[in-house]
TORPA-4810 file (N, C-alpha, C, O; in nm, 3 decimals):
<nodes>
NODE_1_-3.322_-1.002_-0.514_-3.235_-0.992_-0.659_-3.278_-1.010_-0.806_-3.238_-1.120_-0.845_X
NODE_2_-3.312_-0.976_-0.854_-3.339_-0.974_-1.013_-3.260_-0.961_-1.102_-3.201_-0.855_-1.123_X
NODE_3_-3.247_-1.053_-1.162_-3.130_-1.071_-1.239_-3.190_-1.095_-1.399_-3.281_-1.178_-1.398_X
NODE_4_-3.159_-1.042_-1.541_-3.239_-1.064_-1.679_-3.173_-1.033_-1.804_-3.095_-0.944_-1.837_X
NODE_5_-3.214_-1.106_-1.851_-3.163_-1.120_-2.038_-3.223_-1.130_-2.067_-3.323_-1.163_-2.004_X
NODE_6_-3.219_-1.105_-2.216_-3.214_-1.166_-2.359_-3.208_-1.121_-2.519_-3.178_-1.025_-2.590_X
NODE_7_-3.261_-1.272_-2.526_-3.191_-1.365_-2.682_-3.270_-1.312_-2.806_-3.389_-1.300_-2.777_X
NODE_8_-3.248_-1.283_-2.906_-3.313_-1.303_-3.033_-3.248_-1.394_-3.093_-3.127_-1.378_-3.105_X
NODE_9_-3.321_-1.532_-3.154_-3.362_-1.656_-3.152_-3.401_-1.696_-3.360_-3.490_-1.618_-3.394_X
NODE_10_-3.375_-1.754_-3.437_-3.420_-1.743_-3.513_-3.498_-1.894_-3.495_-3.430_-1.995_-3.513_X
NODE_11_-3.620_-1.903_-3.463_-3.690_-1.997_-3.494_-3.825_-1.941_-3.423_-3.808_-1.853_-3.338_X
NODE_12_-3.946_-1.981_-3.449_-4.135_-1.948_-3.431_-4.122_-1.954_-3.235_-4.056_-2.035_-3.171_X
NODE_13_-4.193_-1.860_-3.189_-4.217_-1.900_-3.013_-4.304_-2.029_-2.989_-4.300_-2.086_-2.880_X
NODE_14_-4.398_-2.082_-3.110_-4.468_-2.197_-3.045_-4.287_-2.282_-3.063_-4.270_-2.330_-2.951_X
NODE_15_-4.235_-2.295_-3.098_-4.093_-2.400_-3.129_-4.032_-2.383_-3.012_-4.012_-2.472_-2.929_X
NODE_16_-3.998_-2.254_-3.001_-3.916_-2.211_-2.878_-3.952_-2.273_-2.740_-3.882_-2.336_-2.661_X
NODE_17_-4.118_-2.227_-2.733_-4.160_-2.305_-2.644_-4.204_-2.480_-2.582_-4.223_-2.519_-2.467_X
NODE_18_-4.208_-2.534_-2.681_-4.171_-2.645_-2.691_-4.059_-2.710_-2.599_-4.068_-2.771_-2.492_X
NODE_19_-3.932_-2.668_-2.692_-3.819_-2.703_-2.632_-3.776_-2.625_-2.442_-3.693_-2.673_-2.365_X
NODE_20_-3.866_-2.494_-2.412_-3.816_-2.486_-2.304_-3.945_-2.560_-2.187_-3.914_-2.578_-2.069_X
NODE_21_-4.092_-2.598_-2.244_-4.143_-2.729_-2.158_-4.126_-2.839_-2.187_-4.220_-2.911_-2.153_X
NODE_22_-4.041_-2.893_-2.241_-3.943_-3.045_-2.275_-3.903_-3.080_-2.190_-3.782_-3.098_-2.201_X
NODE_23_-3.982_-3.124_-2.004_-3.873_-3.123_-1.897_-3.785_-3.266_-1.917_-3.699_-3.287_-1.832_X
NODE_24_-3.803_-3.364_-2.024_-3.772_-3.460_-1.999_-3.603_-3.451_-1.998_-3.514_-3.513_-1.940_X
NODE_25_-3.609_-3.334_-2.100_-3.477_-3.296_-2.138_-3.401_-3.256_-2.061_-3.300_-3.327_-2.061_X
NODE_26_-3.395_-3.162_-1.980_-3.394_-3.066_-1.869_-3.372_-3.196_-1.724_-3.286_-3.204_-1.636_X
NODE_27_-3.483_-3.271_-1.752_-3.435_-3.338_-1.640_-3.280_-3.458_-1.637_-3.197_-3.497_-1.554_X
NODE_28_-3.305_-3.473_-1.744_-3.187_-3.581_-1.796_-3.029_-3.484_-1.729_-2.950_-3.494_-1.635_X
NODE_29_-3.053_-3.398_-1.843_-2.896_-3.249_-1.811_-2.871_-3.236_-1.606_-2.776_-3.253_-1.530_X
NODE_30_-3.023_-3.196_-1.589_-2.997_-3.281_-1.460_-2.965_-3.298_-1.350_-2.945_-3.229_-1.250_X
NODE_31_-2.961_-3.483_-1.401_-2.903_-3.588_-1.404_-2.732_-3.637_-1.382_-2.657_-3.700_-1.309_X
NODE_32_-2.742_-3.530_-1.542_-2.575_-3.509_-1.609_-2.515_-3.455_-1.523_-2.397_-3.489_-1.519_X
NODE_33_-2.552_-3.369_-1.435_-2.489_-3.219_-1.347_-2.517_-3.266_-1.168_-2.510_-3.187_-1.074_X
NODE_34_-2.553_-3.427_-1.157_-2.564_-3.463_-1.022_-2.725_-3.420_-0.978_-2.780_-3.465_-0.878_X
NODE_35_-2.770_-3.355_-1.042_-2.899_-3.309_-0.927_-3.055_-3.378_-0.990_-3.125_-3.366_-1.091_X
NODE_36_-3.055_-3.477_-0.821_-3.161_-3.565_-0.869_-3.298_-3.471_-0.920_-3.316_-3.371_-0.851_X
NODE_37_-3.402_-3.493_-1.042_-3.536_-3.350_-1.020_-3.640_-3.543_-0.978_-3.633_-3.659_-1.021_X
NODE_38_-3.697_-3.490_-0.907_-3.874_-3.587_-0.865_-4.003_-3.535_-0.874_-4.047_-3.448_-0.798_X
NODE_39_-4.070_-3.593_-0.977_-4.236_-3.543_-0.998_-4.292_-3.501_-0.905_-4.223_-3.537_-0.809_X
NODE_40_-4.380_-3.445_-0.867_-4.477_-3.458_-0.719_-4.616_-3.450_-0.720_-4.691_-3.482_-0.628_X
NODE_41_-4.660_-3.384_-0.878_-4.768_-3.427_-0.895_-4.812_-3.446_-0.976_-4.745_-3.458_-1.078_X
NODE_42_-5.045_-3.469_-0.982_-5.030_-3.636_-1.095_-5.068_-3.566_-1.226_-5.136_-3.629_-1.307_X
NODE_43_-5.031_-3.442_-1.253_-5.111_-3.376_-1.407_-5.053_-3.500_-1.488_-4.965_-3.569_-1.436_X
NODE_44_-5.086_-3.520_-1.573_-5.080_-3.575_-1.757_-5.032_-3.522_-1.808_-4.974_-3.578_-1.902_X
NODE_45_-5.011_-3.359_-1.792_-4.965_-3.252_-1.928_-4.962_-3.167_-1.847_-5.021_-3.163_-1.739_X
NODE_46_-4.867_-3.066_-1.910_-4.768_-2.946_-1.838_-4.874_-2.841_-1.813_-4.948_-2.796_-1.900_X
NODE_47_-4.877_-2.804_-1.677_-5.025_-2.702_-1.696_-4.954_-2.595_-1.550_-4.877_-2.658_-1.477_X
NODE_48_-4.974_-2.480_-1.521_-4.945_-2.432_-1.381_-4.952_-2.586_-1.288_-4.986_-2.682_-1.357_X
NODE_49_-4.924_-2.615_-1.147_-4.954_-2.673_-1.053_-4.816_-2.804_-1.060_-4.769_-2.872_-0.968_X
NODE_50_-4.791_-2.800_-1.165_-4.707_-2.884_-1.280_-4.529_-2.911_-1.108_-4.556_-2.812_-1.040_X
NODE_51_-4.458_-2.949_-1.067_-4.427_-2.977_-0.973_-4.313_-3.083_-0.950_-4.341_-3.195_-0.993_X
NODE_52_-4.172_-3.066_-0.883_-4.081_-3.053_-0.871_-4.035_-3.073_-0.707_-4.014_-2.993_-0.616_X
NODE_53_-4.031_-3.206_-0.717_-3.825_-3.164_-0.623_-3.688_-3.193_-0.607_-3.648_-3.308_-0.619_X
NODE_54_-3.606_-3.088_-0.578_-3.509_-3.057_-0.676_-3.362_-3.121_-0.559_-3.331_-3.037_-0.475_X
NODE_55_-3.284_-3.248_-0.552_-3.197_-3.246_-0.508_-3.073_-3.222_-0.526_-3.039_-3.292_-0.621_X
NODE_56_-2.917_-3.116_-0.461_-2.851_-3.157_-0.553_-2.742_-3.049_-0.395_-2.773_-2.996_-0.288_X
NODE_57_-2.648_-3.064_-0.455_-2.596_-3.054_-0.302_-2.426_-2.888_-0.376_-2.321_-2.902_-0.440_X
NODE_58_-2.487_-2.781_-0.324_-2.338_-2.703_-0.321_-2.339_-2.662_-0.183_-2.404_-2.663_-0.078_X
NODE_59_-2.214_-2.619_-0.247_-2.129_-2.573_-0.101_-2.081_-2.662_-0.055_-1.983_-2.633_0.013_X
NODE_60_-2.108_-2.786_-0.060_-2.046_-2.900_0.055_-2.128_-2.940_0.123_-2.093_-3.019_0.211_X
NODE_61_-2.279_-2.902_0.110_-2.362_-2.954_0.097_-2.490_-2.986_0.036_-2.496_-2.940_-0.078_X
NODE_62_-2.606_-3.058_0.076_-2.728_-3.123_0.085_-2.823_-3.045_0.052_-2.902_-3.019_0.143_X
NODE_63_-2.849_-2.977_-0.097_-3.001_-2.869_-0.057_-3.155_-2.994_-0.172_-3.165_-3.090_-0.248_X
NODE_64_-3.212_-2.918_-0.118_-3.346_-3.004_-0.155_-3.503_-2.847_-0.233_-3.592_-2.776_-0.186_X
NODE_65_-3.461_-2.866_-0.321_-3.578_-2.730_-0.350_-3.749_-2.759_-0.475_-3.790_-2.819_-0.574_X
NODE_66_-3.786_-2.659_-0.365_-3.947_-2.831_-0.396_-3.958_-2.643_-0.572_-3.916_-2.529_-0.555_X
NODE_67_-4.006_-2.683_-0.665_-4.026_-2.607_-0.784_-4.167_-2.638_-0.833_-4.213_-2.749_-0.808_X
NODE_68_-4.255_-2.530_-0.915_-4.341_-2.530_-0.964_-4.369_-2.440_-1.105_-4.333_-2.334_-1.157_X
NODE_69_-4.453_-2.552_-1.128_-4.492_-2.396_-1.296_-4.621_-2.305_-1.221_-4.727_-2.348_-1.176_X
NODE_70_-4.576_-2.184_-1.227_-4.659_-2.092_-1.226_-4.801_-2.035_-1.267_-4.909_-2.013_-1.213_X
NODE_71_-4.731_-2.020_-1.419_-4.806_-2.033_-1.568_-4.748_-2.059_-1.643_-4.626_-2.063_-1.628_X
NODE_72_-4.810_-2.090_-1.765_-4.778_-2.229_-1.840_-4.869_-2.161_-1.977_-4.964_-2.228_-2.016_X
NODE_73_-4.831_-1.993_-2.065_-4.964_-1.939_-2.144_-4.873_-2.003_-2.289_-4.816_-1.912_-2.348_X
NODE_74_-4.855_-2.125_-2.346_-4.846_-2.157_-2.491_-4.860_-2.031_-2.582_-4.970_-1.999_-2.628_X
NODE_75_-4.781_-1.983_-2.599_-4.608_-2.001_-2.630_-4.629_-1.870_-2.658_-4.659_-1.831_-2.771_X
NODE_76_-4.608_-1.765_-2.517_-4.582_-1.674_-2.452_-4.538_-1.663_-2.325_-4.512_-1.548_-2.292_X
NODE_77_-4.517_-1.767_-2.223_-4.474_-1.771_-2.100_-4.444_-1.853_-2.035_-4.542_-1.925_-2.049_X
NODE_78_-4.354_-1.925_-1.941_-4.400_-1.989_-1.856_-4.304_-1.940_-1.723_-4.255_-1.828_-1.710_X
NODE_79_-4.293_-2.036_-1.644_-4.302_-1.936_-1.472_-4.314_-2.082_-1.390_-4.378_-2.182_-1.358_X
NODE_80_-4.217_-2.017_-1.386_-4.142_-2.165_-1.162_-4.108_-2.021_-1.081_-4.044_-1.916_-1.092_X
NODE_81_-4.187_-2.085_-1.003_-4.096_-2.069_-0.854_-4.099_-2.201_-0.825_-4.170_-2.301_-0.839_X
NODE_82_-3.948_-2.147_-0.757_-3.871_-2.232_-0.658_-3.851_-2.228_-0.505_-3.764_-2.153_-0.459_X
NODE_83_-3.905_-2.283_-0.448_-3.891_-2.310_-0.297_-3.777_-2.419_-0.170_-3.768_-2.538_-0.140_X
NODE_84_-3.686_-2.247_-0.118_-3.625_-2.380_-0.028_-3.542_-2.350_0.063_-3.441_-2.287_0.035_X
NODE_85_-3.563_-2.380_0.156_-3.569_-2.335_0.352_-3.547_-2.189_0.328_-3.625_-2.112_0.385_X
NODE_86_-3.412_-2.118_0.220_-3.365_-2.001_0.257_-3.417_-1.959_0.147_-3.347_-1.858_0.141_X
NODE_87_-3.459_-1.954_0.087_-3.448_-1.891_-0.133_-3.576_-1.962_-0.156_-3.611_-2.080_-0.158_X
NODE_88_-3.671_-1.773_-0.183_-3.742_-1.855_-0.327_-3.699_-1.759_-0.385_-3.661_-1.643_-0.366_X
NODE_89_-3.725_-1.887_-0.518_-3.664_-1.830_-0.657_-3.756_-1.818_-0.782_-3.830_-1.909_-0.820_X
NODE_90_-3.742_-1.675_-0.851_-3.874_-1.725_-0.925_-3.820_-1.651_-1.112_-3.782_-1.539_-1.145_X
NODE_91_-3.846_-1.800_-1.207_-3.766_-1.714_-1.296_-3.894_-1.772_-1.390_-3.969_-1.870_-1.392_X
NODE_92_-3.863_-1.608_-1.489_-4.003_-1.602_-1.594_-3.937_-1.554_-1.729_-3.887_-1.454_-1.782_X
NODE_93_-3.972_-1.696_-1.754_-3.968_-1.666_-1.941_-4.103_-1.617_-2.026_-4.205_-1.685_-2.022_X
NODE_94_-4.093_-1.489_-2.106_-4.166_-1.455_-2.216_-4.071_-1.446_-2.381_-3.953_-1.427_-2.411_X
NODE_95_-4.213_-1.474_-2.465_-4.168_-1.452_-2.559_-4.250_-1.404_-2.665_-4.373_-1.401_-2.669_X
NODE_96_-4.140_-1.353_-2.777_-4.206_-1.209_-2.814_-4.190_-1.256_-3.032_-4.108_-1.237_-3.122_X
NODE_97_-4.245_-1.283_-3.026_-4.260_-1.267_-3.203_-4.194_-1.098_-3.291_-4.258_-0.997_-3.321_X
NODE_98_-4.101_-1.119_-3.303_-4.026_-1.010_-3.332_-4.042_-1.073_-3.583_-4.066_-0.979_-3.660_X
NODE_99_-4.036_-1.117_-3.602_-4.076_-1.166_-3.757_-4.124_-1.345_-3.769_-4.091_-1.438_-3.696_X
NODE_100_-4.184_-1.344_-3.851_-4.235_-1.518_-3.925_-4.101_-1.572_-3.799_-4.140_-1.552_-3.684_X
NODE_101_-3.955_-1.635_-3.809_-3.957_-1.709_-3.787_-3.853_-1.641_-3.658_-3.774_-1.713_-3.597_X
NODE_102_-3.868_-1.508_-3.632_-3.782_-1.491_-3.493_-3.830_-1.448_-3.370_-3.919_-1.364_-3.356_X
NODE_103_-3.774_-1.502_-3.287_-3.800_-1.473_-3.192_-3.736_-1.376_-3.063_-3.619_-1.338_-3.059_X
NODE_104_-3.828_-1.350_-2.973_-3.693_-1.241_-2.875_-3.742_-1.314_-2.744_-3.832_-1.284_-2.667_X
NODE_105_-3.634_-1.447_-2.744_-3.673_-1.483_-2.497_-3.594_-1.366_-2.394_-3.481_-1.317_-2.398_X
NODE_106_-3.689_-1.349_-2.319_-3.629_-1.278_-2.296_-3.674_-1.308_-2.084_-3.789_-1.288_-2.046_X
NODE_107_-3.603_-1.337_-2.019_-3.551_-1.432_-1.889_-3.531_-1.372_-1.825_-3.436_-1.295_-1.841_X
NODE_108_-3.636_-1.370_-1.673_-3.568_-1.311_-1.531_-3.554_-1.404_-1.449_-3.606_-1.515_-1.445_X
NODE_109_-3.471_-1.346_-1.374_-3.441_-1.461_-1.285_-3.427_-1.377_-1.122_-3.357_-1.275_-1.125_X
NODE_110_-3.483_-1.410_-0.997_-3.533_-1.331_-0.946_-3.535_-1.374_-0.772_-3.642_-1.377_-0.713_X
NODE_111_-3.406_-1.407_-0.701_-3.370_-1.469_-0.547_-3.473_-1.362_-0.466_-3.510_-1.248_-0.495_X
NODE_112_-3.495_-1.431_-0.376_-3.552_-1.352_-0.271_-3.540_-1.413_-0.091_-3.625_-1.477_-0.029_X
NODE_113_-3.390_-1.361_-0.041_-3.349_-1.508_0.071_-3.499_-1.485_0.191_-3.534_-1.373_0.226_X
NODE_114_-3.545_-1.569_0.221_-3.655_-1.662_0.335_-3.537_-1.612_0.499_-3.613_-1.567_0.585_X
NODE_115_-3.444_-1.611_0.531_-3.353_-1.568_0.564_-3.303_-1.491_0.668_-3.411_-1.481_0.727_X
NODE_116_-3.238_-1.438_0.726_-3.120_-1.378_0.772_-2.982_-1.413_0.675_-2.957_-1.342_0.578_X
NODE_117_-2.886_-1.545_0.718_-2.816_-1.618_0.690_-2.843_-1.584_0.494_-2.746_-1.570_0.420_X
NODE_118_-2.973_-1.576_0.447_-2.964_-1.595_0.273_-2.987_-1.440_0.246_-2.993_-1.416_0.125_X
NODE_119_-3.005_-1.301_0.353_-3.009_-1.213_0.319_-2.850_-1.137_0.295_-2.812_-1.035_0.238_X
NODE_120_-2.778_-1.260_0.378_-2.621_-1.220_0.389_-2.593_-1.202_0.265_-2.548_-1.097_0.221_X
NODE_121_-2.633_-1.366_0.157_-2.540_-1.410_0.108_-2.589_-1.335_-0.017_-2.505_-1.323_-0.106_X
NODE_122_-2.746_-1.269_-0.045_-2.824_-1.221_-0.204_-2.708_-1.074_-0.175_-2.632_-1.039_-0.265_X
NODE_123_-2.711_-0.990_-0.017_-2.654_-0.845_-0.075_-2.468_-0.961_-0.042_-2.528_-0.980_0.064_X
NODE_124_-2.409_-0.995_-0.038_-2.283_-1.014_-0.115_-2.289_-1.086_-0.260_-2.194_-1.072_-0.338_X
NODE_125_-2.401_-1.161_-0.295_-2.392_-1.209_-0.441_-2.441_-1.015_-0.544_-2.449_-1.001_-0.666_X
NODE_126_-2.459_-0.923_-0.454_-2.507_-0.813_-0.570_-2.420_-0.745_-0.569_-2.452_-0.645_-0.634_X
NODE_127_-2.310_-0.736_-0.528_-2.142_-0.660_-0.520_-2.122_-0.765_-0.716_-2.038_-0.749_-0.804_X
NODE_128_-2.174_-0.806_-0.711_-2.079_-0.939_-0.807_-2.160_-0.958_-0.971_-2.139_-1.007_-1.082_X
NODE_129_-2.261_-0.886_-0.896_-2.388_-0.846_-1.055_-2.374_-0.919_-1.139_-2.424_-1.031_-1.150_X
NODE_130_-2.291_-0.856_-1.224_-2.220_-0.854_-1.345_-2.172_-0.980_-1.417_-2.190_-1.040_-1.523_X
NODE_131_-2.107_-0.988_-1.315_-2.073_-1.169_-1.322_-2.149_-1.280_-1.335_-2.141_-1.397_-1.374_X
NODE_132_-2.235_-1.191_-1.283_-2.437_-1.314_-1.271_-2.462_-1.310_-1.413_-2.469_-1.392_-1.504_X
NODE_133_-2.474_-1.177_-1.398_-2.582_-1.141_-1.557_-2.490_-1.177_-1.648_-2.545_-1.201_-1.755_X
NODE_134_-2.357_-1.193_-1.651_-2.305_-1.271_-1.769_-2.381_-1.398_-1.777_-2.472_-1.445_-1.844_X
NODE_135_-2.313_-1.429_-1.692_-2.318_-1.642_-1.687_-2.435_-1.621_-1.782_-2.432_-1.645_-1.903_X
NODE_136_-2.577_-1.556_-1.689_-2.676_-1.555_-1.742_-2.688_-1.567_-1.848_-2.704_-1.679_-1.897_X
NODE_137_-2.687_-1.466_-1.913_-2.675_-1.450_-2.075_-2.560_-1.560_-2.160_-2.544_-1.545_-2.281_X
NODE_138_-2.500_-1.649_-2.099_-2.428_-1.703_-2.217_-2.455_-1.826_-2.189_-2.425_-1.915_-2.269_X
NODE_139_-2.536_-1.861_-2.033_-2.665_-1.980_-2.080_-2.738_-1.944_-2.139_-2.733_-2.035_-2.223_X
NODE_140_-2.846_-1.855_-2.190_-2.930_-1.841_-2.249_-2.888_-1.818_-2.403_-2.931_-1.868_-2.506_X
NODE_141_-2.797_-1.733_-2.381_-2.724_-1.784_-2.545_-2.699_-1.901_-2.609_-2.743_-1.897_-2.724_X
NODE_142_-2.655_-1.984_-2.588_-2.617_-2.126_-2.541_-2.711_-2.186_-2.631_-2.696_-2.216_-2.750_X
NODE_143_-2.810_-2.199_-2.556_-2.965_-2.248_-2.527_-2.994_-2.179_-2.697_-3.017_-2.255_-2.792_X
NODE_144_-2.992_-2.114_-2.703_-3.056_-2.052_-2.801_-2.981_-2.102_-2.934_-3.040_-2.171_-3.016_X
NODE_145_-2.855_-2.065_-2.949_-2.821_-2.173_-3.036_-2.868_-2.296_-3.069_-2.920_-2.337_-3.173_X
NODE_146_-2.844_-2.348_-2.967_-2.866_-2.517_-2.938_-3.008_-2.519_-3.026_-3.042_-2.594_-3.118_X
NODE_147_-3.077_-2.409_-2.963_-3.242_-2.380_-3.056_-3.249_-2.394_-3.207_-3.297_-2.471_-3.291_X
NODE_148_-3.194_-2.304_-3.203_-3.155_-2.249_-3.385_-3.102_-2.412_-3.501_-3.143_-2.459_-3.607_X
NODE_149_-2.992_-2.446_-3.402_-2.957_-2.553_-3.440_-3.030_-2.705_-3.500_-3.018_-2.778_-3.599_X
NODE_150_-3.088_-2.702_-3.411_-3.152_-2.809_-3.346_-3.339_-2.754_-3.524_-3.437_-2.818_-3.563_X
NODE_151_-3.272_-2.592_-3.567_-3.402_-2.575_-3.674_-3.328_-2.656_-3.777_-3.341_-2.775_-3.803_X
NODE_152_-3.258_-2.579_-3.821_-3.190_-2.635_-3.900_-3.182_-2.816_-3.981_-3.170_-2.864_-4.093_X
NODE_153_-3.194_-2.851_-3.873_-3.205_-3.031_-3.886_-3.373_-3.004_-4.031_-3.428_-3.103_-4.080_X
</nodes>
């Protein structure tokens, strides 16, 4: 199942990319939500191959996701891949300059089931696709507004 959204942001692609690649901020936000993130690579700078072990509870069960950066092309693209026992998740982030201080952020999220049970969950999630796309759009919109507020400081 593939979800996507786009958002125009009043900031440069470089500025937005810096926010997208600020892994310490994302780790802090994850910790506040009860999600544990641990780096599993030895890279000194962000690049393809940078990876994390992510542990969280979902529907009363402990889950583990191994995530890594697949593409790191400043300031145009940042791709992540996540693997769990049941799913493969691909997150694609693209930036397109529209004007000097205006950029379009395009987000694509694809979830691929790896087991029969996961296939049934994804199939039923397709019924609520519109709601899932709205949630994704709302999250991206909130992220964009935070970047714009930060740009004005």
